C-alpha positions as CSV (number, residue, x, y, z in Angstrom):
1,M,166.6,64.3,-31.7
2,S,164.8,67.5,-32.7
3,N,166.2,70.9,-31.8
4,I,165.1,73.9,-29.8
5,S,166.4,77.4,-30.1
6,R,168.9,78.2,-27.4
7,K,167.1,81.4,-26.4
8,N,163.8,79.7,-25.9
9,F,165.4,76.8,-24.0
10,L,167.1,79.1,-21.6
11,R,164.0,81.1,-21.0
12,N,162.0,78.0,-20.4
13,S,164.5,76.8,-17.9
14,A,164.7,80.0,-16.0
15,L,161.1,81.4,-15.9
16,G,159.8,80.8,-12.4
17,L,161.0,77.2,-12.3
18,A,164.1,77.2,-10.2
19,G,164.6,74.2,-8.0
20,F,163.6,71.4,-10.5
21,A,165.4,68.2,-10.0
22,I,166.5,67.0,-13.5
23,A,166.6,63.3,-13.9
24,P,169.2,62.5,-16.5
25,N,168.4,59.9,-19.0
26,S,165.1,59.1,-17.3
27,G,163.1,59.9,-20.4
28,K,160.5,61.5,-18.1
29,A,159.6,65.1,-17.3
30,A,161.3,66.4,-14.2
31,E,158.8,67.1,-11.3
32,R,158.7,69.2,-8.1
33,F,155.8,69.3,-5.7
34,E,155.2,72.1,-3.2
35,E,152.5,72.2,-0.5
36,L,151.0,75.7,-0.1
37,K,150.8,77.2,3.3
38,D,147.5,77.9,5.1
39,R,146.9,81.6,6.0
40,D,147.2,82.4,9.7
41,W,143.9,84.2,9.6
42,K,142.5,83.4,13.1
43,K,144.8,86.1,14.6
44,K,142.7,88.7,12.8
45,F,139.4,87.7,14.6
46,Q,138.5,87.8,18.3
47,A,135.7,85.7,19.7
48,N,134.3,88.8,21.4
49,D,134.2,90.8,18.2
50,Q,130.8,89.2,17.4
51,I,129.0,89.2,14.1
52,Q,125.5,87.7,14.4
53,I,124.1,86.0,11.3
54,A,120.8,84.7,9.9
55,T,120.4,82.2,7.1
56,I,117.7,82.7,4.6
57,G,116.6,79.4,3.1
58,M,117.6,76.3,5.1
59,G,117.9,73.9,2.2
60,I,121.0,71.8,1.2
61,I,123.6,74.6,0.8
62,A,122.6,76.3,4.0
63,H,123.8,73.2,5.9
64,F,127.2,73.6,4.3
65,D,127.5,77.4,4.4
66,T,126.2,78.0,7.9
67,P,128.5,75.6,9.8
68,T,131.4,76.9,7.8
69,A,130.6,80.5,8.6
70,L,130.4,79.5,12.3
71,E,134.0,78.2,12.2
72,V,135.2,81.8,12.0
73,P,135.7,83.1,15.6
74,G,133.1,85.6,16.8
75,V,130.4,84.5,14.4
76,K,127.0,83.5,16.0
77,M,123.8,82.3,14.3
78,V,120.7,83.9,15.8
79,A,117.9,83.5,13.2
80,A,116.8,81.5,10.1
81,A,113.9,81.5,7.6
82,D,112.5,78.8,5.4
83,C,109.2,78.0,3.8
84,Y,109.0,74.4,5.0
85,D,108.1,73.6,8.7
86,S,110.4,70.6,9.0
87,R,113.5,72.6,7.9
88,L,112.8,75.1,10.7
89,V,112.6,72.2,13.2
90,R,115.8,70.9,11.8
91,T,117.5,74.3,12.2
92,K,116.8,74.2,15.9
93,E,118.0,70.6,16.1
94,V,121.3,71.4,14.5
95,F,122.0,75.0,15.6
96,G,120.2,75.3,18.9
97,D,116.7,75.9,20.4
98,D,117.4,79.6,20.9
99,I,117.5,80.2,17.1
100,F,114.7,82.4,16.0
101,T,112.9,80.8,13.0
102,T,110.2,82.1,10.7
103,K,108.6,81.5,7.3
104,D,108.7,85.2,6.5
105,Y,112.1,86.6,5.8
106,R,110.9,90.1,6.4
107,E,110.8,89.4,10.1
108,I,114.5,88.9,10.0
109,L,114.9,92.0,7.9
110,E,113.5,94.0,10.8
111,R,115.7,92.4,13.5
112,D,118.3,94.6,15.1
113,D,120.3,91.6,16.4
114,V,121.1,90.4,12.8
115,D,124.3,91.9,11.3
116,A,124.7,89.7,8.3
117,V,122.6,87.2,6.3
118,L,123.5,84.1,4.2
119,L,121.2,83.9,1.2
120,C,120.8,80.3,0.5
121,T,117.5,80.6,-1.4
122,P,116.5,79.5,-4.9
123,D,118.0,81.6,-7.7
124,H,114.8,83.6,-8.4
125,W,115.0,85.1,-4.9
126,H,118.7,86.2,-5.0
127,A,118.3,89.7,-6.3
128,K,115.2,90.6,-4.2
129,H,116.7,89.3,-1.0
130,S,120.1,91.0,-1.7
131,I,118.5,94.4,-2.4
132,D,116.2,94.2,0.6
133,F,118.9,93.3,3.1
134,L,121.4,95.7,1.7
135,G,118.7,98.4,2.1
136,A,118.5,97.4,5.7
137,D,122.3,97.8,6.0
138,K,122.8,94.1,6.7
139,H,125.8,92.4,5.2
140,V,125.0,89.9,2.5
141,Y,126.6,86.6,1.5
142,C,124.6,85.6,-1.6
143,E,124.9,82.2,-3.0
144,K,125.7,82.0,-6.8
145,P,124.5,82.9,-9.3
146,M,124.0,86.4,-8.0
147,V,120.9,86.9,-10.1
148,Q,118.5,84.8,-12.1
149,R,117.9,87.3,-14.9
150,I,120.2,89.7,-16.7
151,D,118.0,92.7,-16.0
152,E,118.5,92.2,-12.2
153,G,122.3,92.6,-12.3
154,L,122.7,96.4,-12.3
155,D,119.9,96.7,-9.7
156,V,121.9,94.6,-7.3
157,I,125.1,96.4,-8.1
158,N,123.4,99.8,-7.4
159,A,122.0,98.5,-4.1
160,D,125.5,97.3,-3.1
161,Q,127.1,100.6,-4.0
162,N,124.5,102.6,-2.1
163,S,124.7,100.6,1.0
164,D,127.3,100.7,3.8
165,A,127.0,97.0,4.1
166,V,129.2,94.4,2.4
167,L,127.9,92.0,-0.4
168,Q,130.0,88.9,-1.3
169,V,128.8,86.3,-3.8
170,G,129.2,82.7,-2.7
171,S,131.4,81.1,-5.4
172,Q,134.4,80.1,-3.4
173,F,136.8,79.5,-6.3
174,T,137.8,83.2,-6.2
175,S,139.2,82.7,-2.6
176,D,140.6,79.2,-3.3
177,M,144.4,79.3,-2.7
178,I,144.8,77.1,-5.8
179,F,143.3,79.8,-8.1
180,Q,145.3,82.4,-6.3
181,K,148.5,80.5,-7.0
182,A,147.4,79.9,-10.6
183,K,146.9,83.7,-10.9
184,E,150.4,84.3,-9.6
185,L,151.8,81.8,-12.1
186,Y,149.8,83.2,-15.0
187,E,151.0,86.8,-14.2
188,S,154.6,85.6,-14.1
189,G,154.4,84.5,-17.7
190,A,154.7,80.9,-16.9
191,I,152.6,79.7,-19.8
192,G,153.7,82.3,-22.3
193,T,150.9,83.8,-24.3
194,L,147.4,82.4,-23.4
195,N,145.4,81.2,-26.3
196,Q,142.7,78.9,-24.9
197,V,140.9,77.9,-21.7
198,V,139.0,74.6,-21.3
199,A,136.9,73.8,-18.2
200,V,134.7,70.9,-17.3
201,Y,132.2,70.3,-14.5
202,N,130.6,66.9,-14.9
203,R,128.4,64.6,-12.7
204,N,126.9,61.2,-12.9
205,S,124.3,60.6,-10.1
206,S,120.7,61.3,-9.4
207,L,121.6,63.6,-6.6
208,G,124.1,65.4,-8.8
209,A,121.4,65.8,-11.3
210,W,119.2,67.5,-8.6
211,Q,116.8,64.6,-7.9
212,Y,116.8,65.5,-4.2
213,S,114.7,63.6,-1.7
214,M,111.1,64.7,-1.1
215,P,109.5,64.0,2.3
216,E,106.1,62.5,3.0
217,D,104.9,65.4,5.1
218,A,105.4,68.1,2.5
219,T,102.0,69.5,1.7
220,P,100.5,73.0,1.4
221,D,99.9,72.8,5.2
222,T,103.6,72.4,5.9
223,V,105.1,74.4,3.0
224,D,104.4,78.1,2.4
225,W,104.0,77.7,-1.4
226,D,103.0,81.2,-2.1
227,T,106.1,82.7,-0.4
228,F,108.3,80.2,-2.2
229,L,106.9,81.3,-5.6
230,G,107.4,85.0,-4.9
231,D,107.3,86.8,-8.3
232,A,107.5,83.5,-10.2
233,P,104.4,82.4,-12.2
234,D,101.5,81.2,-10.1
235,R,101.2,77.4,-10.2
236,P,99.5,74.8,-8.1
237,W,101.4,73.1,-5.3
238,D,104.1,70.7,-6.7
239,P,106.6,69.2,-4.3
240,K,109.0,68.5,-7.2
241,R,109.2,72.2,-8.0
242,F,109.8,73.0,-4.4
243,F,112.5,70.4,-3.6
244,R,114.0,70.1,-7.1
245,W,113.6,73.7,-8.1
246,R,116.9,73.7,-10.1
247,C,115.2,71.7,-12.7
248,Y,112.7,74.4,-13.6
249,D,113.2,77.7,-15.4
250,D,110.8,79.6,-13.1
251,Y,113.2,79.3,-10.1
252,G,116.6,78.1,-11.3
253,T,119.2,78.8,-13.9
254,G,120.0,75.3,-15.1
255,V,123.5,73.9,-15.5
256,P,125.1,77.2,-16.5
257,G,123.8,79.0,-13.4
258,D,124.6,76.1,-11.0
259,L,127.9,74.9,-12.4
260,F,129.3,77.2,-15.2
261,V,129.1,80.2,-12.9
262,H,131.8,78.5,-10.8
263,L,133.9,78.0,-13.9
264,F,133.6,81.6,-14.9
265,T,134.5,82.6,-11.4
266,G,137.7,80.6,-11.4
267,I,138.7,81.8,-14.9
268,H,138.0,85.4,-14.2
269,T,140.0,85.2,-10.9
270,V,143.1,83.7,-12.6
271,L,143.1,86.1,-15.6
272,G,141.6,89.3,-14.2
273,A,139.0,88.9,-17.0
274,V,135.7,90.7,-17.0
275,G,133.8,88.4,-19.5
276,P,133.3,87.4,-23.1
277,T,131.8,89.4,-25.9
278,H,130.2,86.4,-27.7
279,V,128.3,83.5,-26.1
280,S,127.2,80.3,-27.8
281,G,125.5,77.4,-26.1
282,T,124.5,74.0,-27.3
283,G,123.1,71.0,-25.6
284,G,119.8,69.3,-24.6
285,L,118.0,66.8,-22.4
286,R,119.7,63.5,-22.8
287,S,119.3,61.4,-19.7
288,W,117.2,62.8,-16.8
289,F,113.7,62.5,-18.3
290,D,111.8,63.4,-15.1
291,G,109.7,66.3,-16.3
292,R,112.5,68.9,-15.9
293,E,113.0,71.9,-18.2
294,A,116.7,72.4,-17.7
295,P,119.0,70.5,-20.2
296,D,121.4,68.0,-18.6
297,V,124.2,68.3,-21.3
298,I,125.5,71.7,-22.2
299,N,128.6,73.0,-24.0
300,G,129.5,76.7,-24.2
301,Q,131.9,78.6,-26.5
302,Y,133.0,82.1,-25.6
303,H,135.2,84.7,-27.2
304,Y,137.3,86.9,-24.8
305,P,138.8,89.9,-26.5
306,E,142.2,91.3,-25.7
307,T,142.4,93.4,-22.5
308,D,145.3,94.8,-20.4
309,N,145.2,91.5,-18.4
310,H,145.0,88.9,-21.2
311,P,145.2,88.4,-25.0
312,D,142.4,87.3,-27.2
313,F,141.4,83.7,-26.2
314,T,138.8,81.1,-26.7
315,L,136.9,79.5,-23.8
316,T,135.2,76.1,-24.0
317,L,133.0,74.9,-21.1
318,Q,131.3,71.5,-20.7
319,S,128.9,70.0,-18.3
320,N,127.3,66.6,-18.5
321,L,125.0,65.3,-15.6
322,A,125.3,61.7,-16.9
323,D,129.0,61.3,-17.6
324,G,129.8,57.6,-17.1
325,G,133.4,58.2,-18.2
326,G,134.4,60.2,-15.2
327,T,133.0,63.1,-13.2
328,G,134.6,66.1,-11.6
329,T,135.8,69.6,-12.2
330,R,139.0,70.6,-14.0
331,F,140.5,73.6,-15.8
332,Q,143.2,74.0,-18.4
333,F,144.8,77.3,-19.2
334,I,146.8,76.8,-22.4
335,G,149.5,79.1,-23.6
336,D,152.2,78.8,-26.3
337,E,154.9,78.0,-23.8
338,G,153.1,76.0,-21.2
339,A,149.8,75.0,-19.6
340,M,148.2,75.0,-16.2
341,E,145.8,72.3,-15.0
342,I,143.7,73.1,-12.0
343,A,141.8,70.7,-9.7
344,P,139.9,73.2,-7.5
345,G,140.7,73.0,-3.8
346,N,143.4,70.5,-4.5
347,S,146.2,71.4,-6.9
348,V,147.5,73.4,-9.8
349,K,150.0,71.7,-12.2
350,L,152.2,73.7,-14.5
351,T,153.7,71.9,-17.5
352,R,156.2,73.4,-19.8
353,I,157.4,71.6,-22.9
354,P,159.9,73.5,-25.0
355,R,158.8,74.3,-28.5
356,R,160.9,72.2,-30.9
357,E,162.2,72.7,-34.4
358,P,161.7,69.6,-36.5
359,S,164.5,67.1,-36.5
360,M,165.9,65.6,-39.7
361,D,163.8,62.5,-39.0
362,D,160.7,64.7,-38.6
363,L,161.3,66.5,-41.8
364,Q,161.5,63.2,-43.7
365,G,158.2,62.0,-42.2
366,Y,154.7,63.4,-42.7
367,N,156.0,66.5,-44.5
368,S,156.2,68.0,-48.0
369,L,160.0,67.2,-48.2
370,L,159.2,63.7,-49.3
371,T,157.5,65.1,-52.4
372,F,160.6,66.9,-53.6
373,S,163.1,65.4,-56.1
374,E,166.2,63.8,-54.5
375,E,168.4,66.7,-55.7
376,V,166.1,69.3,-54.1
377,Q,165.7,67.2,-50.9
378,E,169.5,67.1,-50.4
379,E,169.8,70.8,-51.1
380,F,167.0,71.6,-48.6
381,K,168.5,69.3,-45.9
382,Q,172.0,70.9,-46.2
383,N,170.6,74.4,-45.9
384,Y,168.5,73.3,-43.0
385,R,171.5,71.9,-41.1
386,E,173.4,75.2,-41.6
387,Q,170.5,77.4,-40.6
388,H,169.9,75.4,-37.4
389,A,173.5,74.7,-36.4
390,D,173.3,76.9,-33.3
391,E,170.3,75.1,-31.7
392,V,170.3,73.0,-28.5
393,E,169.4,69.4,-29.1
394,Y,166.1,68.5,-27.5
395,Q,166.1,66.0,-24.6
396,P,163.0,64.6,-22.9
397,E,164.2,65.8,-19.5
398,M,163.9,69.4,-20.7
399,N,160.2,69.0,-20.2
400,Q,159.2,70.4,-16.8
401,T,156.3,70.0,-14.5
402,E,155.7,71.7,-11.2
403,E,152.7,71.0,-8.9
404,F,151.3,73.1,-6.1
405,R,149.0,71.3,-3.6
406,T,146.7,72.4,-0.8
407,P,147.4,71.2,2.8
408,D,145.4,68.3,4.2
409,G,141.9,69.4,5.2
410,Y,141.9,72.6,3.2
411,D,138.5,74.1,2.7
412,S,138.1,76.9,0.1
413,R,134.6,77.6,1.4
414,L,136.1,78.5,4.7
415,D,138.6,80.8,3.1
416,H,135.7,82.5,1.3
417,F,133.9,83.1,4.5
418,V,137.1,84.3,6.2
419,N,137.4,86.9,3.4
420,F,133.7,87.9,3.8
421,F,134.0,88.5,7.6
422,D,137.4,90.2,7.1
423,S,135.7,92.7,4.8
424,I,133.0,93.3,7.4
425,R,135.3,93.7,10.3
426,N,138.4,95.3,8.8
427,G,137.2,96.9,5.6
428,T,139.4,94.7,3.3
429,P,138.4,94.6,-0.3
430,V,135.6,92.2,-1.1
431,F,136.9,89.1,-3.0
432,E,133.7,88.6,-5.0
433,D,131.6,91.8,-5.0
434,S,128.4,92.4,-6.9
435,T,130.2,93.6,-10.1
436,F,132.5,90.5,-10.1
437,G,129.4,88.3,-9.3
438,F,127.4,89.7,-12.1
439,R,130.2,89.4,-14.6
440,A,130.4,85.7,-13.7
441,A,126.7,85.2,-13.7
442,A,125.9,87.0,-17.0
443,P,127.7,84.8,-19.5
444,A,126.3,81.7,-17.6
445,L,122.7,83.1,-18.0
446,L,123.4,84.0,-21.7
447,T,124.5,80.5,-22.4
448,N,120.9,79.5,-21.6
449,T,119.6,82.2,-23.9
450,S,121.9,81.1,-26.7
451,L,120.8,77.5,-26.3
452,K,117.1,78.2,-26.3
453,E,117.2,80.7,-29.1
454,Q,119.8,78.8,-31.2
455,R,121.9,81.9,-31.8
456,V,125.2,83.6,-30.7
457,V,124.5,86.2,-28.1
458,R,126.5,89.3,-27.8
459,W,127.5,90.8,-24.5
460,D,129.3,94.0,-23.3
461,P,131.3,92.8,-20.3
462,E,132.7,96.2,-19.4
463,N,129.4,98.0,-19.2
464,M,127.5,94.8,-18.3
465,R,124.7,95.0,-20.8
466,I,123.5,93.5,-24.0
467,P,124.6,95.7,-26.9
468,S,121.9,97.4,-28.9
């Protein structure tokens, strides 16, 4: 058996891991599972303390965000906007005939009965809509990424800071109880000194690759194409660009803006990080040859400098929209004394394996010792035994794992909306304000820049600008 220093072993055993059941001679890591408790948030809200909302853009995410928002007591939907007739019809079918619907969002901007809006529009509209509704003192829940372009970020932040309304970005990992627990574990020192983070967000389906269904009746007569385009380049009507806008640079932000931004949000939440100083992206179009512009395989490498909240570390992100080996989202936070693995909305697993000094068998394996003369080998081994006499012999059961899981039915999106409406009603701090949102969006957008220009891009995360 190899050895471990007594000091490190005792620290490993004591640091935040009380209650482990050690299984003698099992040869397996000891394990303990704990189910996290749901917050009793409903007591905060009264059904008669009403907030009236409108949803701007009744596409896919609107049909997840809106029903979730309506689960919070006292929230009522009164209006919606979309550029496609059938979606306005569907809005009334799902949410009630009394919902006011329009193709022109400015009609909602002017309504006195709307307190807050859910911005579920394509990325190229996020900044414009956020600024307009904040200027009208309406609270804003803006889907991620907060902006499509770097030069929009500070404009949204200024609008947010100059408005009495609340803006929260809709990337729910920051409210997820799993990421909050991981933050607690990280701050306790449970993984020692952080040195690397690896995160993956993969898919393997046509719908996961944004090949969304297109209806027969979608024509320039039923779709307000000019309004959809907004400030984007003028192009002739194209249903693929309308229904599959994420595939095109004019309207979307590709894989980084759709998926990496969630990864940045979770990482920044756990570490209290503000962003990297160097961004490098590689990838290309490998599988989905449907006329799209956005690559379907992207890897990102990022350097995070030391701050008060974390040491220097390297971040690696990966997304593959045709991953036949296994899809899903996962994070690893790796330190010199342990590692955390996160499955968003589900669990965080902490593993701590004591650092071992080489045993005598190890030393006589793949090591320079075998190259020494027999006399020098014997002298070295004798000195080694004397120098390490005070060390605890390593046993496999010293390895420790602890897993925290969410309760059945947990929904981090609902937690995120609870936080949004809590900020509106009670003035609690916004979980994902415009500054946080831009600091998550910027490195995602710069990944696209790096990939297209084939260079490392520098970023100033504190001042949120590209250095001159």
